[in-house]
N, C-alpha and C positions, 0 to 999 in steps of 0.2 A: 357363742360368737361364731359367725360364719367362717368357714375355712377359706383360706386364700389359695385358690387353685392356680394362681399365677406362679406360685412356687413350683408346682408340679410341671406346668407348661415350660418354664425355663429350664427345669432340671432335665427333662427328657429331650430337649431340643438338639443339643450338640452330640452327646454320646451315641455311639452305634452299637456297642457291645455291653449288654446289661447282665449282671448276675442278680437273680432274685432269690431271696432266702426267707426263712421263717424260723419258728422255734423248734427245739428238740421234741421228739415224739409228736410230730405234727398231726393235728386233728383235721376234721373236714373243713373248718373255716380257714385254717392255715394253708392246707393244700389247695382248696378251691380258690382262695385269694391269690396265692402265688402263681398257679397255673392260669387263672383267669387274667391276671395282669400280663403274663407272658403272651397270651393270645392277643391282648389289646396292643401291646407294643409291636408285635409282629405285623399288625395292620399299618404301622408307621414305618415298616421295612427296617425295623431294628432287629439285631441278633439277640436272642435271649437264652440264658442258661439258668434253669431252676435247680438250686442246690439245697438239699435238706441236711441239717446237721446231725441226723441220726437215721437209722434204717427206716424205710417205709413200713408203717404198721401193716400186718397181714390183712386186716379187714379192708384195706384200700387197694389191694393187689388187683381186684377185679374192676375197680373204678378208674384207676390211673394207669396210663400207658407207662411202663417202667422205663422206656427210652426217653420219656419227657422229663425225668428227674434224675439228678445225680446225687447219690448218697455220699456225703463228705467223709473222707478219712484223711488224716495227715499224709499218709503214704500216697494218696491218689490226687493230691492237689494239682498235679500237672494236667489232669483231665478237665479242669475248670477252664483253662485257656486264658486268653487275653481278656481284660475287662476294662471298660471305660467308666462304669458307674455301678453302684450297688444299691439295691432297694430291699429293705427288710419289711415284711408284712406280718401283722398279727402278733408282734412283740416289740418291746423297746428296751429290753434288758440284756446285759451281757451274759448273765448266767443261763438264759434260755437259748443262747447261741452255741454253747459248748465250745469245743475246740475250733469250730468254724469261726468263732469270734476272734481267735488268735490270727487266723488267716486274714480276716477282714481288717484287723488293726494294721496289718502290714501293707495294705493296698492304699496307695496315695491317689485315690480317685474320689469324686463326689459321692456322697451317700445320702439316702433318703429313708425315713421311717414312715410307713403308713400303718396306723394302729388304732385300736379302740380301747386299750387298757389304761387304767389310771397310773399304774406303776411304770415309770420311765427312767432309764439311765441316760447319761450323756454318751451317745454312740458316735459323737462327732459328726452328726448328720442333720440335714434339714428334717423338719417334722410336719406331717399332716396327721394329727391325732384328734379324734372326736370320741370321747368316752360315753356319749349319749347313744350312739348307734348300737344296734343289736348284734351286728356282725361286721368283721373287717370286710367281708364280701360286699357290703353296701358301699364302703369307701372305694373299692375297686370299680364298682359300677359307676360311681360318681367320677372316678378318674377317667373312665372311658367317655363319659358325657363331656367332661371338661376338655378332652382331647378331640371331641367330635367323632368318636368311634361308635358304631352300632354293634351290639353284641352278635357274634356268630352263634350258631347252635352249640358249638363246643364251649365257647366262653359262657354261654347261658347255663349250660349244664354245670360247669365248674362253680359259677356264682350261686346257683341254686343249692349246690352241695354246701357251700359256705354258709348261706343264709339259713338253710333248714337245720343243719347240725348245731349251729351255735344258738338256736332257739329251741333245741330239743324237739325238732320236727313240729315247731310252732306251738309249743305248750308252755314254754318258760315265761317268767314275768316280764322279760324284755320284749315281748311281742306287742306290737301296736297295729293300728289300721294300716300304717305305712309299710309294715312288714308284708302284709298280704298284697298290698299294691305292687311292691317290688317283686314279690313272687309271681304275680300275674304278668308283669312285664317280662320276666325271664321266661315264663312258659310261652308267652306270645313270641319270644325270640327263638324258641325251639327246645327249651329245657323239658326233660321227660321225668317228672317226679316219680312215677310208678317204677320205672326201671332203676332210677337212682336209689329209691328206698329198698328195692329187692336186693340190689348189689351190695348195699351197705348193711342192712339189718337181717336179711334172710340168707346170707352166705357165710355165717360164722363157721370157724373151724370147730371140730369136736372139742379141742382143747379149750377154746374160749368159752364154749357152752358149759363145760365142766368147771371152769374157773368162776363163771357166774354163780354156779351152784355152791362152790366153796365160799364165796363172799357172802351169799345169803345164809349159809350155815354158820358163819362166824359173826353175824350181826349181834351187837350187844348195845344195851341202853345205859346212858349216864345222865346225871343231873336231873333225876326225877322224870325221865322220859323226854326231856328237851333235846337230848343228843343221842345220835345213833352212830356207831362206828364199827369198822371191820378191818381185818388185817390179812395181808398175803406175804408169806415168807418165801425165800428162794426154794426150799424143799416143796412147798405147795405147788409151785409151777411144775416142777418135775413130776410130782405125784399125779397131776391131772393132765399132763401132756400139753401145757400151755407155755407161752413165752411172755416176758414182761410187757411187751407191746400189746398183748391181748387184754390188758387191764383198762384200756380206754373206756371212759363213761361208766365204769362199774360203780363208782362212787355215788352215782345217781340213785342206786337201790337203797342207800341209807336214808333217803328222804321219803321212801314209800311206806314207812311205818307210821301209823296214825299217831299224831301228837308231836312228832319230831320236827324241830325247827332247824337244827344244825346237824349236818352229816359229815363224817370224816372217814377217809380210807387211808390206811397205812400200807405202803408198799416197800418191801425190802429191795434194795437195788443191787444188781450184779457187780457194779463198780464200787460198792460200799455206800453206806448211808441209807437214808429212808426218804422216800418221796411221800409227801402228805398232800392229799386233795381235800379241799373244803367245799361244802355246799351249804347254803342258808336260805331260809324262806323269809328272812327279814330281821330277826332278832339280833344278828351279828353281821358286821361288815367283814366279809371273807377276805377282801383285799388288805385291810388293816391287820387282820389276824395273820395272814400269810406274810406280810411285810415284817411282822414281829419276829418271824423265823427266817428272814432273808429271802422270801419269795414275793409274790404279788399276784395281781389278777383283777377280777371284778368284785363288786359288793356281794353278789350272789354265788360266785364261783371263783376259786383261786387255788393256789398251790405253792408248795415250797419243797426243796430238797435239803434235808438236815443231815449233816455228816456225823451221825451217831447211830448206835444199834436200834433196831425197831422197838424193842421193849422199852428202852430208855426214852425214845421219842414219843411213844404212845403215852407214857406217864406224864411227860412234860407238856405235851400238847393238850391232853384232856384237862390237866390242871389249869392251863391258861384259858381254855374254853370255858370251864366252870367259873373261873374268876371273873371273866368278862360278862358272863350271863348274870352272875350275882351282883355285878355293879350296875346293871341296867335299872 
């Protein structure tokens, strides 16, 4: 069903001071969408503040101007300043907002969600959600179109970052001809794919590189070769000189083993519990699997945080994955 862009036009009309946020551990789509939207609203002479609910992952330090994002902490709420409206991009669930969600609940202002995930909570907000698009960045591009805004080079770079990362640099199953058409439009507007790729993939810290090696070393097979999984514990991070935010995208290595259809990465969390990332080539719906454990996402990529020790979570999750594969 076509999106009703009149909802957006009415939403942005009166407010002058916008807070834009996204999910914890923001990836390229989340950051690119939030910062791209901020650039669009600035062209309407709106004041924007991008607030991320967790620290900026190290791999984006060379891509994102640190002055453009505020890392939320309960102690630093005063830095957010006055707000007339809140827009959440690339997520629609409370658990993905962390403690920033507590601040958001207290703000008696209009709220809007722009997202492409199937899993949605009631954030007491208007919604522009399209689960068919390959990246939230496309929805931000359509937002600009609906508002009569032409992308600047800066906005084009941010939206190309969003589009390219959520499609695995254009090799995931969610890529269509329309994906390349949008990429071409963004390049015409000034996006620089070569520089973006270098800053994103060729500037890893030594710790992240060693963490990649650890994940590859711990790969294991289950369910007769249909499932591949790996684990990272807190001592592993210390041993290789990495930090938890260095683990972004490492789950993708689980699908590089021949014959594997479902990949799972278990990550022990500093605050307790275990983060589980799921990937699938089609035999399982990752979003439904993640929802079973209190998370969510897409059919091919999803995740959840389970408040149990990593060894216990690994056993429970693999049992559930095996059961679902057996039921096919």
